[in-house]
C-alpha positions in Angstrom: 37.3 -108.6 51.2 40.8 -110.0 51.1 42.9 -109.0 48.0 46.0 -111.1 46.7 48.1 -107.9 47.5 46.8 -107.9 51.1 47.8 -111.6 51.4 51.2 -110.8 50.0 51.7 -108.0 52.2 50.6 -110.0 55.1 53.2 -112.8 54.3 55.8 -110.2 53.9 55.1 -108.7 57.4 55.4 -112.3 58.9 58.8 -112.9 57.0 57.3 -115.0 54.4 57.6 -114.8 50.6 54.7 -114.1 48.1 52.7 -116.9 47.0 52.1 -117.8 43.3 49.2 -116.0 41.6 47.2 -119.2 41.3 47.7 -120.3 45.0 47.0 -116.6 45.9 43.8 -116.7 44.1 42.8 -120.0 45.8 43.4 -118.7 49.2 41.6 -115.1 48.7 38.6 -116.6 47.1 38.1 -119.2 49.7 38.8 -116.8 52.7 36.3 -114.2 51.0 33.7 -117.0 50.8 34.2 -117.7 54.4 34.1 -114.1 56.0 34.5 -110.5 55.3 35.6 -109.7 58.7 39.1 -108.2 58.5 40.0 -109.2 62.2 38.8 -112.9 61.5 40.8 -113.0 58.2 43.9 -111.7 60.2 43.5 -114.6 62.8 42.9 -117.3 60.2 45.8 -116.0 58.3 48.1 -116.0 61.2 47.1 -119.5 62.1 47.6 -120.9 58.5 50.7 -119.1 57.9 52.2 -120.6 61.1 50.9 -124.2 60.4 52.3 -124.1 56.7 55.3 -122.1 57.0 53.8 -119.4 54.9 51.8 -121.7 52.5 54.9 -123.8 51.8 54.0 -127.0 53.6 50.8 -128.9 53.5 51.7 -132.0 55.4 53.4 -132.8 58.8 57.2 -133.0 58.5 57.4 -136.4 60.4 54.2 -137.7 58.8 53.0 -138.8 62.0 55.9 -141.1 62.9 55.3 -143.2 65.8 51.7 -141.9 66.3 48.5 -143.8 66.5 46.8 -141.6 63.9 48.8 -142.7 60.9 47.7 -142.7 58.1 45.5 -139.8 59.0 48.6 -137.3 59.9 48.3 -133.6 59.4 47.6 -132.5 55.8 46.4 -129.2 54.6 47.2 -125.4 55.7 45.8 -126.3 58.9 47.0 -129.6 59.7 44.0 -131.9 59.6 44.8 -134.9 61.7 43.0 -138.1 62.9 40.5 -140.2 61.1 37.5 -138.6 62.7 38.5 -135.1 61.3 39.2 -136.6 57.8 35.8 -138.3 58.1 33.9 -135.2 59.1 35.6 -133.0 56.6 35.0 -135.5 53.9 31.3 -135.9 54.8 30.9 -131.9 55.0 32.7 -131.2 51.7 32.0 -134.2 49.6 28.9 -136.0 51.3 30.8 -139.4 51.5 34.0 -140.6 53.2 36.6 -140.3 50.3 39.1 -138.5 52.2 39.2 -141.6 54.8 40.0 -143.7 51.9 42.3 -141.3 50.3 43.8 -139.0 52.8 46.5 -137.8 50.5 44.1 -135.9 48.5 44.3 -133.3 51.1 47.9 -132.9 50.2 47.7 -133.5 46.5 45.2 -130.6 45.6 46.0 -127.0 46.5 42.3 -126.1 46.6 41.4 -129.0 48.9 44.2 -128.1 51.2 42.7 -124.7 51.5 39.1 -126.1 51.6 39.8 -128.6 54.7 41.5 -125.5 56.5 38.5 -123.4 56.0 36.3 -126.5 57.1 38.2 -126.8 60.2 38.2 -123.2 60.9 34.4 -123.0 60.5 33.6 -126.2 62.3 36.2 -126.5 65.1 37.9 -123.2 65.7 35.1 -120.5 65.3 32.7 -122.2 67.6 35.3 -122.1 70.2 34.4 -118.2 70.2 38.1 -116.7 69.3 36.7 -114.4 66.2 33.6 -113.7 68.2 35.2 -112.9 71.4 38.1 -111.2 69.8 40.3 -113.5 71.6 43.3 -115.0 69.3 44.2 -117.3 72.1 41.1 -119.2 71.8 41.9 -119.9 67.9 45.4 -121.2 69.1 43.8 -123.5 71.7 41.3 -125.0 69.3 44.1 -125.9 66.8 46.8 -126.8 68.9 46.0 -126.3 72.5 47.3 -129.3 73.9 50.8 -128.7 72.5 50.7 -124.9 72.8 49.7 -123.6 76.2 49.0 -119.9 76.7 52.3 -118.1 77.1 54.3 -120.7 75.3 56.9 -119.7 73.0 54.9 -121.1 70.1 51.7 -119.6 71.2 53.5 -116.3 71.5 54.6 -116.7 68.0 51.3 -117.4 66.5 50.1 -114.1 68.2 53.0 -112.1 66.8 51.9 -113.2 63.2 48.4 -112.2 64.1 49.6 -108.6 65.2 51.9 -108.1 62.1 48.8 -109.1 59.8 46.6 -106.9 61.9 48.9 -103.9 61.2 48.8 -104.6 57.6 45.1 -104.6 57.6 45.0 -101.5 59.6 43.0 -103.2 62.4 42.7 -101.0 65.7 41.1 -103.2 68.0 43.5 -106.1 68.4 42.3 -109.4 69.7 43.5 -110.5 73.0 46.3 -112.8 73.2 44.6 -115.0 75.9 
């Protein structure tokens, strides 16, 4: 089980500030509902911390400028992108297509920003086998593989975040980088 103290210790180990009590509660509760595996929690936190700049940003900086997927640019702590991901997340979470009609809901609501990130992890990332195979690189590939090839600077940065968090959690058997 993740605690708010562990969350803030993980953020500090990665060079980020603590989150507010209310945001910390949202993050901790939703992660604890997702898994109690400390290594998977470390992998997930590394990815969302990287994607969101330490839980600060919940949407793409350039808002998909010049991309064909606008208005379905990245929102949430793991940047949910493309209409098909908004549709699938909306159907899974709400049973309807409200996120297709109102994609800004993912940005506007902190709980929903976290919930779509958990949905993406459970639906897209976890099936690729990263947590199951103790392979962090598979989680990066599932999230941003087309842009962050194994060994790239950004992929190495994500892995460094994971190792920092794993140390905070006392994880001995670190996941493979790739």
